[in-house]
C-alpha positions in Angstrom: -9.6 -37.1 -53.0 -9.8 -33.6 -51.6 -11.5 -34.9 -48.4 -8.6 -37.5 -48.0 -6.0 -34.7 -48.3 -7.9 -32.5 -45.8 -8.0 -35.4 -43.3 -4.3 -36.1 -43.8 -3.5 -32.4 -43.3 -5.5 -32.3 -40.0 -3.8 -35.5 -38.7 -0.4 -33.9 -39.6 -1.3 -30.7 -37.7 -2.5 -32.7 -34.7 0.7 -34.7 -34.6 2.8 -31.5 -34.7 0.7 -30.0 -31.9 0.9 -33.1 -29.7 4.6 -33.4 -30.2 5.2 -29.9 -28.8 6.0 -30.1 -25.1 3.3 -28.5 -22.9 4.2 -25.2 -21.4 4.2 -24.8 -17.6 1.0 -23.4 -16.3 0.3 -21.0 -13.4 -2.5 -21.1 -10.9 -4.5 -18.2 -12.3 -4.7 -16.7 -8.8 -2.0 -14.0 -9.3 -2.8 -10.4 -8.5 -1.4 -7.0 -7.6 -2.8 -4.0 -5.8 -3.6 -0.8 -7.7 -3.3 2.7 -6.4 -6.6 2.4 -4.6 -5.5 -0.7 -2.7 -7.8 -2.9 -4.8 -6.5 -6.3 -5.9 -6.4 -6.7 -9.7 -5.8 -9.9 -11.5 -2.6 -10.2 -13.6 -1.0 -13.0 -15.7 0.9 -15.5 -13.6 4.4 -14.3 -13.0 5.6 -17.8 -12.1 4.7 -21.3 -13.3 5.4 -24.7 -11.9 8.1 -26.6 -13.8 8.6 -29.5 -11.4 7.4 -31.0 -8.2 10.1 -33.1 -6.4 9.9 -35.3 -3.4 7.3 -38.0 -4.3 10.1 -40.5 -5.1 12.4 -39.4 -2.3 10.4 -40.9 0.5 10.4 -37.8 2.6 8.4 -37.8 5.8 8.6 -34.3 7.3 10.9 -31.9 5.5 11.4 -28.8 7.6 14.1 -26.7 5.9 16.2 -26.5 2.8 19.3 -24.5 1.6 20.8 -23.9 -1.8 24.6 -23.9 -1.6 27.4 -24.6 -4.1 24.9 -25.5 -6.9 23.3 -28.1 -4.7 20.0 -28.3 -2.9 20.1 -29.6 0.6 16.8 -30.7 2.3 16.5 -31.6 6.0 14.1 -34.5 6.2 12.9 -35.5 9.7 10.3 -37.8 11.4 11.7 -41.2 10.3 11.6 -44.3 12.4 15.0 -45.3 13.6 14.4 -49.0 12.8 13.7 -48.0 9.1 17.0 -46.2 8.7 19.6 -48.1 10.7 19.1 -46.0 13.8 18.8 -42.6 12.1 15.7 -40.4 12.4 16.9 -37.4 10.4 18.7 -37.2 7.1 20.0 -34.7 4.6 19.0 -35.0 1.0 21.4 -33.5 -1.6 20.1 -32.8 -5.1 21.8 -31.3 -8.2 20.5 -28.5 -10.5 18.4 -31.1 -12.4 16.9 -32.1 -9.1 18.4 -35.6 -9.2 19.3 -37.1 -5.9 23.1 -37.0 -5.6 23.4 -38.5 -2.1 21.7 -39.0 1.2 23.7 -37.7 4.2 23.2 -39.1 7.6 24.4 -37.8 10.9 26.9 -39.6 13.1 28.7 -39.3 16.5 32.5 -39.3 16.7 32.6 -43.0 17.2 30.6 -43.6 14.0 27.3 -44.5 15.6 24.1 -42.8 14.5 23.5 -39.4 16.0 20.4 -39.7 18.2 20.3 -36.4 20.1 17.8 -34.9 17.7 14.5 -34.0 19.4 12.9 -31.4 17.0 15.3 -30.3 14.3 13.9 -27.1 12.6 16.6 -25.1 10.9 19.4 -26.0 8.4 22.4 -24.1 7.1 25.5 -25.1 5.0 28.4 -22.8 5.3 31.2 -22.1 2.7 33.3 -24.9 3.9 30.5 -27.5 3.8 29.8 -27.5 7.5 26.2 -28.5 8.4 24.3 -26.5 11.0 21.1 -27.8 12.5 19.0 -26.0 15.1 17.0 -28.2 17.4 14.1 -26.4 19.0 13.2 -28.9 21.7 16.7 -30.0 22.5 17.7 -26.3 22.9 20.9 -26.8 21.0 22.6 -25.8 17.8 24.4 -28.8 16.3 27.3 -28.4 14.0 28.5 -31.3 11.7 31.4 -31.6 9.3 30.8 -32.2 5.6 30.6 -35.9 6.3 27.8 -35.5 8.8 30.0 -36.2 11.8 29.2 -34.1 14.9 31.7 -31.3 15.3 30.2 -29.2 18.1 27.0 -28.7 20.2 26.2 -25.1 21.1 23.7 -24.6 24.0 22.2 -21.3 25.0 24.9 -18.6 25.0 26.0 -17.3 28.4 25.3 -13.6 28.8 23.6 -11.2 31.3 21.4 -10.2 28.3 20.0 -13.6 28.1 18.2 -14.1 31.4 15.5 -16.7 30.4 15.9 -20.4 31.3 17.4 -23.0 29.1 14.0 -24.5 28.4 12.9 -21.2 26.9 15.8 -21.2 24.5 14.1 -22.4 21.3 16.5 -22.0 18.3 14.6 -22.5 15.0 16.7 -20.9 12.2 20.5 -20.4 11.7 22.9 -19.0 9.1 26.5 -17.8 9.0 28.2 -14.9 7.2 31.6 -14.9 5.4 33.4 -14.1 8.6 32.1 -17.2 10.3 29.8 -15.4 12.7 26.7 -17.5 13.6 23.2 -15.9 13.6 20.4 -17.8 15.3 16.7 -17.0 15.3 15.2 -17.9 18.6 11.5 -18.3 19.0 9.8 -15.7 21.4 13.0 -13.6 21.6 12.0 -10.1 20.3 15.4 -8.5 20.6 16.7 -9.7 17.2 19.0 -12.5 16.1 21.5 -13.9 18.5 25.1 -13.5 17.2 27.8 -15.8 18.4 31.3 -17.0 17.6 31.9 -20.5 16.2 32.7 -21.6 19.7 29.4 -20.3 21.1 30.7 -17.0 22.6 27.8 -14.5 22.7 28.5 -11.4 20.6 25.1 -9.6 21.0 21.8 -9.1 19.2 21.6 -8.2 15.6 18.8 -6.3 13.8 16.9 -5.4 17.0 13.3 -4.5 16.4 11.5 -1.4 17.7 8.0 -1.2 19.1 5.5 -0.1 16.5 4.1 3.3 17.4 0.4 2.5 17.3 -2.3 4.6 19.0 -2.5 2.0 21.8 1.3 2.3 22.4 1.2 6.1 22.5 -1.7 6.1 25.0 0.0 3.5 27.3 3.2 5.6 27.2 1.1 8.6 28.3 -0.7 6.9 31.1 2.6 5.4 32.4 3.5 8.9 33.6 0.7 8.8 36.2 1.0 5.2 37.4 2.5 3.9 40.7 5.4 1.4 40.6 2.9 -1.4 41.6 0.6 -0.5 38.6 3.6 -0.4 36.3 4.6 -3.8 37.4 1.2 -5.2 36.6 0.9 -3.3 33.3 1.0 -5.2 30.0 4.4 -4.6 28.4 4.5 -3.6 24.8 7.2 -5.6 23.1 8.5 -5.5 19.5 7.4 -8.2 17.1 9.9 -11.1 16.8 11.4 -12.2 13.5 9.8 -15.2 11.9 12.6 -16.1 9.5 15.8 -14.7 7.8 18.2 -15.2 5.0 21.5 -13.7 3.7 22.3 -12.6 0.1 25.1 -14.3 -1.9 27.6 -11.5 -1.2 26.9 -11.7 2.5 26.4 -8.0 2.6 22.8 -7.9 4.0 20.7 -10.1 6.2 17.0 -10.1 5.2 14.6 -10.6 8.1 10.8 -11.1 8.0 8.4 -10.6 10.8 5.1 -12.5 10.9 2.6 -9.7 11.3 2.1 -6.3 13.0 -0.8 -4.0 13.7 -0.1 -1.6 10.8 1.9 -4.1 8.6 5.0 -1.8 8.4 8.6 -3.1 8.3 7.5 -6.7 8.0 10.4 -7.1 5.6 13.8 -5.7 6.6 17.1 -5.5 4.7 19.6 -5.1 7.5 23.1 -3.8 7.0 26.2 -4.5 9.1 25.1 -1.8 11.6 21.8 -3.5 12.2 19.7 -0.9 10.3 16.9 -1.5 7.9 18.0 0.1 4.6 15.0 -0.8 2.4 13.6 2.3 0.6 10.1 1.1 1.2 9.3 0.4 4.8 5.5 0.8 4.6 2.7 -1.6 3.8 3.7 -5.2 3.3 1.6 -8.2 2.6 -2.1 -8.1 1.7 -3.7 -4.7 1.8 -7.3 -5.9 2.3 -8.2 -8.3 5.1 -10.4 -11.4 4.8 -13.0 -12.3 7.5 -13.3 -16.0 8.2 -15.7 -17.3 10.9 -15.9 -13.9 12.5 -12.1 -13.3 12.6 -10.0 -11.0 10.5 -7.1 -12.8 9.0 -3.9 -10.9 8.1 -0.8 -11.8 6.2 1.6 -13.7 8.4 5.0 -14.1 6.8 7.1 -17.2 7.8 9.6 -17.4 4.9 11.9 -15.1 3.0 14.6 -15.5 0.3 16.5 -13.2 -2.0 17.8 -14.2 -5.4 20.9 -13.3 -7.3 19.3 -10.2 -8.8 18.2 -8.9 -5.4 14.5 -9.6 -5.7 12.9 -10.4 -2.3 10.3 -13.2 -2.1 8.3 -13.8 1.1 5.8 -16.5 2.0 2.5 -15.9 3.7 1.5 -18.8 6.0 -2.1 -17.5 6.3 -3.1 -17.9 2.6 0.0 -19.8 1.3 0.9 -17.0 -1.1 4.2 -15.7 -2.3 4.9 -11.9 -2.5 7.8 -10.8 -4.6 9.3 -7.3 -4.0 12.0 -5.3 -5.9 15.4 -4.8 -4.2 14.0 -1.5 -2.9 10.9 -3.2 -1.3 8.2 -2.4 -3.9 5.6 -5.0 -4.4 5.7 -6.5 -8.0 3.1 -9.3 -7.7 1.4 -11.9 -5.5 1.1 -15.5 -6.7 0.5 -19.1 -5.4 -2.3 -19.7 -2.9 -3.9 -22.3 -0.7 -5.1 -25.5 -2.3 -4.2 -28.9 -3.7 -3.6 -28.0 -7.4 -0.2 -27.5 -8.9 1.3 -24.2 -7.8 -0.7 -24.0 -4.5 0.3 -25.2 -1.0 -1.1 -26.4 2.2 1.7 -25.7 4.7 4.7 -24.0 3.3 7.7 -24.5 5.6 10.4 -22.6 3.7 11.3 -21.0 0.4 14.6 -20.7 -1.5 15.8 -18.9 -4.6 17.9 -20.7 -7.1 18.9 -18.5 -9.9 15.6 -17.0 -11.0 13.7 -20.1 -9.8 11.6 -20.1 -6.6 11.5 -23.3 -4.5 8.7 -23.8 -2.0 8.9 -26.6 0.6 5.5 -27.9 1.6 5.7 -29.7 4.9 2.3 -31.5 4.6 2.8 -32.8 1.1 6.6 -33.5 1.7 7.4 -31.9 -1.6 9.4 -29.1 -3.1 7.7 -27.1 -5.8 9.9 -25.5 -8.4 8.6 -22.4 -10.0 10.1 -20.6 -13.0 9.2 -17.1 -14.2 6.8 -16.9 -17.1 7.2 -14.5 -20.0 5.3 -11.9 -18.0 7.4 -12.5 -14.9 10.7 -12.5 -16.9 9.8 -9.2 -18.5 9.0 -7.5 -15.1 12.2 -8.8 -13.6 14.3 -7.9 -16.6 12.9 -4.4 -16.8 13.5 -3.8 -13.2 17.0 -5.3 -13.4 18.0 -3.1 -16.3 16.7 0.0 -14.6 18.6 -0.8 -11.3 21.8 -1.3 -13.3 21.4 2.1 -15.0 20.6 0.7 -18.4 17.4 2.8 -18.7 16.9 2.5 -22.5 17.1 -1.3 -22.4 14.5 -1.5 -19.6 11.9 0.1 -21.9 11.3 -2.9 -24.1 10.5 -5.5 -21.4 8.3 -3.0 -19.5 6.4 -2.2 -22.7 5.9 -5.9 -23.3 4.5 -6.2 -19.7 1.9 -3.5 -20.2 1.0 -4.9 -23.6 0.2 -8.2 -22.0 -1.5 -6.7 -19.0 -2.9 -3.2 -19.5 -3.9 -2.7 -15.9 -0.4 -3.4 -14.4 0.5 -0.1 -12.9 4.0 -1.2 -11.9 4.8 -1.6 -15.7 3.7 1.9 -16.5 5.7 3.2 -13.5 8.8 1.4 -14.8 8.4 2.9 -18.3 7.9 6.3 -16.7 11.1 6.1 -14.6 13.1 5.0 -17.6 11.8 7.8 -19.7 12.5 10.3 -16.9 16.2 9.2 -16.8 16.3 9.5 -20.6 15.1 13.1 -20.2 11.8 12.5 -21.9 9.8 14.2 -19.2 6.6 14.6 -21.2 6.5 10.9 -22.0 7.3 10.0 -18.4 4.4 12.2 -17.2 2.0 10.2 -19.4 3.3 6.9 -18.0 3.1 8.1 -14.4 -0.4 9.3 -15.0 -1.4 5.8 -16.2 0.4 4.4 -13.2 -1.5 6.8 -10.9 2.0 7.7 -9.5 1.5 11.3 -8.2 4.9 11.5 -6.6 7.0 10.7 -9.7 4.5 12.6 -11.9 5.3 15.7 -9.8 9.1 15.1 -10.2 8.7 14.8 -14.0 6.4 17.9 -14.2 9.0 19.9 -12.3 11.6 19.2 -15.0 9.1 19.7 -17.8 7.9 23.0 -16.4 11.5 24.2 -16.2 12.0 23.4 -19.9 8.7 25.1 -20.8 9.7 28.2 -18.9 13.1 28.3 -20.6 11.4 27.9 -24.0 8.8 30.6 -23.2 11.2 33.3 -21.9 11.6 35.2 -25.1 7.9 35.0 -26.2 6.9 36.1 -22.7 9.2 39.1 -22.8 7.8 40.1 -26.2 4.2 39.9 -24.9 5.1 42.0 -21.8 6.8 44.7 -24.0 3.8 44.8 -26.3 1.4 45.2 -23.4 3.5 48.0 -21.9 3.6 49.8 -25.2 -0.2 49.3 -25.6 -0.8 50.7 -22.1 1.3 53.8 -22.8 -0.6 54.4 -26.1 -4.0 54.0 -24.4 -2.9 56.5 -21.6 -1.8 59.0 -24.2 -5.0 58.7 -26.2 -7.1 59.1 -23.0 -5.1 62.2 -22.1 -5.9 63.7 -25.5 -9.5 62.8 -25.2 -9.5 60.5 -28.1 -10.6 57.6 -25.9 -13.3 58.4 -23.4 -13.3 56.4 -20.1 -16.6 54.9 -19.1 -17.6 53.9 -15.6 -18.6 50.3 -15.1 -22.0 50.0 -13.5 -22.8 46.6 -12.1 -26.4 47.4 -11.4 -28.6 50.5 -10.9 -28.8 50.2 -7.1 -25.1 49.4 -6.6 -26.0 46.0 -5.1 -23.4 44.2 -7.2 -20.7 46.7 -6.3 -21.6 46.4 -2.6 -20.5 42.7 -2.6 -16.8 43.8 -2.7 -17.4 46.0 0.4 -19.1 43.1 2.2 -16.2 40.8 1.4 -13.5 43.2 2.6 -15.5 44.5 5.6 -17.8 41.6 6.7 -18.8 43.0 10.1 -19.8 46.4 8.8 -21.1 45.1 5.5 -23.6 42.6 6.8 -24.8 44.9 9.6 -25.4 47.7 7.1 -26.9 45.4 4.6 -29.9 44.8 6.8 -30.7 48.5 6.8 -29.7 49.7 3.3 -31.3 46.6 1.7 -28.4 46.3 -0.8 -28.8 42.6 -1.3 -30.2 40.7 -4.2 -31.7 37.2 -4.4 -30.5 36.9 -8.0 -26.9 37.7 -7.0 -27.1 35.3 -4.0 -28.4 32.5 -6.3 -25.5 33.2 -8.7 -23.1 33.0 -5.8 -24.6 29.7 -4.7 -24.4 28.4 -8.2 -20.7 29.2 -8.4 -20.4 27.7 -4.9 -21.5 24.4 -6.4 -19.9 24.9 -9.8 -16.5 25.7 -8.3 -16.6 22.5 -6.2 -17.3 20.4 -9.3 -14.5 22.2 -11.2 -12.0 21.6 -8.4 -13.0 17.9 -8.1 -12.7 17.3 -11.8 -9.9 19.6 -13.1 -7.5 19.9 -10.2 -3.9 18.9 -11.2 -3.2 15.2 -11.1 -0.5 15.8 -8.5 -3.0 17.0 -5.9 -6.1 15.1 -7.1 -5.7 11.5 -8.2 -9.5 11.0 -8.9 -10.5 10.5 -12.5 -13.6 11.8 -14.2 -14.9 8.2 -14.7 -15.1 7.7 -10.9 -16.5 11.1 -10.1 -20.1 11.1 -8.9 -21.8 14.5 -9.0 -24.6 13.2 -6.8 -22.2 13.4 -3.8 -21.3 16.9 -4.6 -25.0 17.9 -5.0 -25.8 16.2 -1.7 -22.8 17.5 0.1 -22.6 21.1 -1.2 -26.1 22.1 -2.2 -27.9 19.7 0.2 -25.7 20.7 3.1 -26.1 24.4 2.4 -29.8 24.2 2.1 -30.1 22.1 5.2 -28.0 24.6 7.2 -30.1 27.5 6.0 -33.4 25.7 6.8 -32.3 24.6 10.3 -30.7 28.0 11.1 -33.9 29.8 10.2 -36.0 27.3 12.3 -33.7 27.7 15.2 -33.8 31.5 14.9 -37.5 31.5 15.5 -36.8 30.0 19.0 -33.8 32.2 19.7 -35.3 35.5 18.7 -33.4 35.8 15.4 -34.6 38.6 13.1 -33.9 37.0 9.7 -36.3 35.0 7.6 -35.5 32.1 5.4 -34.9 34.2 2.3 -32.5 36.6 4.1 -30.6 33.7 5.6 -30.3 32.2 2.1 -29.0 35.5 0.6 -26.6 36.3 3.4 -25.0 32.9 3.5 -24.9 32.9 -0.3 -22.8 36.0 -0.2 -20.5 34.3 2.3 -19.7 31.5 -0.2 -17.8 33.9 -2.5 -14.3 33.4 -1.0 -14.8 29.7 -1.0 -15.7 29.8 -4.8 -12.8 32.0 -5.6 -10.4 29.8 -3.7 -11.7 26.7 -5.5 -11.0 28.3 -8.9 -7.6 29.5 -7.8 -6.8 26.1 -6.4 -7.8 24.4 -9.6 -5.6 26.8 -11.7 -2.5 26.6 -9.4 -2.7 22.9 -8.9 -2.1 22.4 -12.6 1.1 24.4 -12.4 2.7 23.7 -9.0 4.5 20.5 -7.9 4.1 18.4 -4.8 7.0 20.2 -3.1 5.1 23.5 -3.5 1.8 22.1 -1.9 2.3 24.4 1.1 1.1 27.4 -1.0 -2.1 25.5 -1.8 -2.6 24.6 1.8 -2.3 28.3 2.8 -4.7 29.2 0.0 -7.3 26.7 1.3 -6.9 27.9 4.9 -7.3 31.6 3.9 -10.2 31.0 1.4 -12.2 28.6 3.5 -11.5 30.5 6.7 -12.6 33.7 5.1 -15.9 32.2 4.1 -16.5 30.8 7.6 -15.8 34.3 9.1 -18.2 35.9 6.6 -20.9 33.3 7.4 -20.4 33.9 11.1 -20.8 37.7 10.9 -23.5 37.4 8.3 -25.7 35.4 10.8 -24.7 37.8 13.6 -25.7 40.9 11.6 -28.8 39.4 10.2 -30.2 38.0 13.5 -28.9 40.9 15.5 -27.1 38.5 18.0 -24.2 39.2 20.3 -21.0 37.2 19.8 -21.7 34.3 22.2 -25.4 34.2 21.2 -24.3 33.8 17.6 -22.0 31.0 18.6 -24.8 29.3 20.5 -27.1 29.6 17.5 -24.5 28.0 15.1 -23.9 25.1 17.6 -27.7 24.6 17.9 -27.9 24.7 14.1 -25.3 22.0 13.7 -27.0 19.8 16.3 -30.3 20.3 14.6 -28.8 19.3 11.2 -27.5 16.0 12.9 -31.0 15.4 14.2 -32.6 15.9 10.8 -30.0 13.6 9.1 -30.7 11.0 11.8 -34.5 11.2 11.1 -34.0 11.1 7.3 -31.8 8.0 7.8 -34.3 6.4 10.1 -37.2 7.1 7.6 -35.1 5.7 4.8 -34.4 2.5 6.8 -38.0 2.1 7.6 -39.0 2.6 4.0 -36.5 -0.1 3.0 -37.9 -2.5 5.6 -41.5 -1.7 4.5 -40.6 -2.2 0.9 -38.9 -5.6 1.7 -42.0 -6.6 3.8 -44.3 -5.8 0.9 -42.1 -7.7 -1.6 -42.0 -10.8 0.6 -45.8 -10.5 1.2 -46.4 -10.4 -2.6 -44.1 -13.4 -3.1 -45.9 -15.4 -0.4 -49.3 -14.6 -1.8 -48.2 -15.6 -5.3 -46.7 -18.8 -4.0 -49.9 -19.8 -2.1 -51.9 -19.0 -5.2 -49.6 -21.3 -7.2 -49.8 -24.2 -4.8 -53.5 -23.8 -4.2 -53.7 -23.0 -0.5 
């Protein structure tokens, strides 16, 4: 009886489970870049909820527009005999993605419109007018809401447009609330063409600038010395053209996307009415790391862009068929999608559109539209960012905390919590979050405010301590004057060698020259200096303030410090001593070791001071640390220079020559070591392969 009850219970549970609708699944290919530029896997921010088009009979859909709660898809490539003389049609779908109507295009006399050659771009204005750009026909066709031709606009007439009509290749179009038409023309780098509804040319909008790469700067320099004939033959550096564009629902900004550039900056642009890019972030867009395929490096190449009602910017990468979503300020939130045949991946994305919080991706090869809805993870990221941008900082904490609970390596979530806590005046909590997000800039901002609070809270205790110290100093002076406390001289060592260090630091020229004659140097003191030379480097690497040193103790490798500091120091001493034997230097290996050991003192002191101050100063005050580094390191270099000059009894230029020869000798030694290491690896690999071959032949019997 118990077994029967258990079986019935299991059946009941299975029925319940199977009756629950299956949740939409993502691709599992979503990622984001961390502070080191390394891609890290995250939960899918979007999941596929529908794939439409299989039952619509689409051939080659090239563009789509969301307008007035309807989805319009421009479908091309049909045979005229199959559609009563039409080759292109407009599919209109409602919010449930049901086909409402199929719109065809007609001439004024009611006959099918047959002037389409290669329609590429679609736009529906506020009055329902239909705009279609035709790349090969070199026209912009305008139809009324019934699909009847209203106007045909050729290439605008203007002295600024000097190329032939055949080179006029319109691919994308949109209009603003004033009725101004914007056309994206292929191979036109000057921006979007602006024109009146009657085709009158108004100018270029959102003109690009040449990216200032090293090549561009060098060519600009050489142009000053070239003849007119050479300048005529010289390759011209032109700005990158736009690949696509869109407009927000208010019509306030036009968002343009460029395909790719050398340094991947300003690929995404938010352009105001003055034609200026107003995005806060103008730096790296697209993938940080490159992928090599068949000997060629492949970069992100954006061909689509859309902005949703909340201001989030989504772009489409035609190289790897990925979607990148950015905040309204241009900060990357996540990357999703990908190339493939499974649900949520694409083969040739032609366009993307935002409909509410949904993302629609038009795949030209599959002739489908993939509808993607934010997952719980994606909703929380968007909700937290939306609350924050609206000034509702407290409300943004909950969704951001849910995000980092679901994905603990998502730095954008910690950054969102930190910014919200900062605006709520919880600076200490904000610092903790910015530390987890590896956000040094915002951490510095929070520390500046927290430091101000700490200093205000410590004002009274600090005054009390100062007053106590002053009173104690006065009492000690009185007791010394009465002889109650006897002053004792501090003796560093019997010969005064320890005390002589200070004289050498302050007077390096005299100090090191006299040191050779008075013998006031000590191997023990030099070894102590070298130990602190190494120790201070470790301390600075590990314990410098987070604002100035983003490295963590987990990633720190002391072997590099040993090799770089102790190894480099030892190699320099060894090579300098060897070179001195050829250049009539007077010092031996021990003396070179001691003299240069003394010269490391300013460096060590600087490292300790840098470590201390870096935990107190902010990023705005980094100039002080820069000056400290310059003075400290420079002082050590000056001391090392005069130490070798005094030790070897060289003149100034002879000493310069010896140091140059020493550095060259170090490079030769490093090259020989690298060569020997490489030969050892090859010999070891040869021996390993030989043993494997022998064992194989023994196993097979010949």
